[in-house]
C-alpha positions as CSV (number, residue, x, y, z in Angstrom):
1,X,27.5,-18.7,-7.4
2,X,28.6,-16.3,-10.1
3,X,25.0,-14.9,-10.4
4,X,25.1,-14.0,-6.6
5,X,28.4,-12.2,-7.1
6,X,27.1,-10.5,-10.2
7,X,24.0,-9.3,-8.4
8,X,26.1,-8.0,-5.5
9,X,28.4,-6.2,-7.9
10,X,25.5,-4.7,-9.7
11,X,24.0,-3.4,-6.4
12,X,27.4,-2.0,-5.5
13,X,27.8,0.0,-8.7
14,X,24.2,1.0,-9.3
15,X,22.5,4.1,-8.0
16,X,19.9,3.8,-5.2
17,X,17.0,4.4,-7.6
18,X,18.0,1.5,-9.9
19,X,18.5,-0.8,-6.9
20,X,15.0,0.1,-5.5
21,X,13.4,-0.4,-9.0
22,X,15.0,-3.9,-9.3
23,X,13.9,-4.9,-5.8
24,X,10.3,-3.6,-6.3
25,X,10.1,-5.4,-9.7
26,X,11.3,-8.6,-8.1
27,X,8.6,-8.2,-5.4
28,X,5.9,-7.8,-8.1
29,X,7.1,-10.9,-9.9
30,X,7.0,-12.9,-6.6
31,X,3.5,-11.7,-5.7
32,X,1.9,-12.6,-9.0
33,X,0.7,-9.1,-9.6
34,X,1.1,-7.2,-12.9
35,X,3.8,-4.7,-13.6
36,X,2.4,-1.2,-14.1
37,X,4.3,-0.8,-17.3
38,X,2.3,-3.7,-18.9
39,X,-1.1,-2.5,-17.8
40,X,-3.6,-0.7,-20.1
41,X,-6.8,1.3,-19.9
42,X,-9.9,-0.7,-19.1
43,X,-8.0,-3.7,-17.7
44,X,-8.8,-5.0,-14.2
45,X,-5.4,-5.1,-12.6
46,X,-3.6,-6.0,-9.3
47,X,-0.5,-3.9,-8.8
48,X,2.0,-4.0,-5.9
49,X,4.5,-1.3,-5.1
50,X,5.6,1.4,-2.7
51,X,3.7,4.7,-2.1
52,X,5.8,7.6,-3.2
53,X,3.3,10.3,-2.3
54,X,0.0,10.6,-0.4
55,X,-1.9,13.8,-0.7
56,X,-5.4,15.1,0.3
57,X,-6.8,17.1,-2.6
58,X,-10.0,18.8,-1.5
59,X,-12.4,19.9,-4.3
60,X,-15.6,21.9,-4.2
61,X,-17.8,18.9,-3.6
62,X,-15.6,16.1,-2.5
63,X,-12.4,15.4,-0.5
64,X,-10.1,13.1,-2.5
65,X,-7.1,11.1,-1.2
66,X,-4.5,10.6,-3.9
67,X,-1.5,8.3,-3.7
68,X,1.3,7.5,-6.2
69,X,2.3,3.8,-6.3
70,X,5.6,2.9,-7.9
71,X,6.4,-0.8,-8.7
72,X,9.9,-0.4,-10.3
73,X,8.5,-0.2,-13.9
74,X,6.0,2.6,-13.8
75,X,3.6,4.5,-11.5
76,X,-0.1,4.2,-10.9
77,X,-2.2,6.9,-9.3
78,X,-4.6,5.6,-6.6
79,X,-7.6,7.8,-6.0
80,X,-10.0,7.3,-3.2
81,X,-13.0,9.6,-3.6
82,X,-14.7,11.0,-0.5
83,X,-11.8,10.0,1.8
84,X,-9.6,12.4,3.8
85,X,-7.3,9.7,5.1
86,X,-7.0,6.0,5.4
87,X,-5.2,4.5,8.4
88,X,-1.9,2.9,7.2
89,X,-1.9,4.6,3.8
90,X,1.3,6.7,4.0
91,X,4.4,7.5,2.0
92,X,6.9,4.6,1.9
93,X,4.2,1.9,2.6
94,X,4.1,-1.2,0.4
95,X,0.5,-1.7,-0.9
96,X,-1.2,-4.1,-3.2
97,X,-4.1,-2.4,-5.1
98,X,-6.8,-3.9,-7.3
99,X,-9.2,-2.2,-9.6
100,X,-10.1,-1.1,-13.1
101,X,-7.3,1.0,-14.7
102,X,-8.2,4.3,-16.2
103,X,-6.0,7.0,-17.8
104,X,-6.5,10.5,-16.3
105,X,-4.4,13.4,-17.7
106,X,-2.1,10.8,-19.3
107,X,-1.5,9.0,-16.0
108,X,-2.5,5.4,-15.1
109,X,-5.2,5.7,-12.4
110,X,-7.3,3.4,-10.3
111,X,-10.3,4.9,-8.6
112,X,-11.4,3.6,-5.2
113,X,-9.1,0.6,-5.4
114,X,-9.4,-2.4,-3.2
115,X,-6.1,-2.4,-1.2
116,X,-4.0,-4.5,1.1
117,X,-1.3,-3.0,3.3
118,X,1.8,-5.1,3.3
119,X,4.5,-5.3,5.9
120,X,7.5,-3.2,5.4
121,X,10.7,-4.9,4.1
122,X,14.0,-4.3,5.9
């Protein structure tokens, strides 16, 4: 019982960002996915987290949909080349993404990831 009270007190005194990070990190642990902070370039990964941003970035030749996934430990940029939108891929949505991790401009990135839209948690 003390651990339940300890978790409750920690949530009560922590800021919202820390509470969200702890919750997301726990979801990642429960899902069996990898934490973004422990992933490295060239590794095939499955990451789970919440989309912080979703942007359309048109280039001269190709539309590009870019989303930032946050799992409580780090962020991973998800880039879909040739896509203007993907139904269900929106800010705040929980997503599981799988693919080969690259590093672009110092940011962890997965190009054209396989993805699964997960139900929102209340």
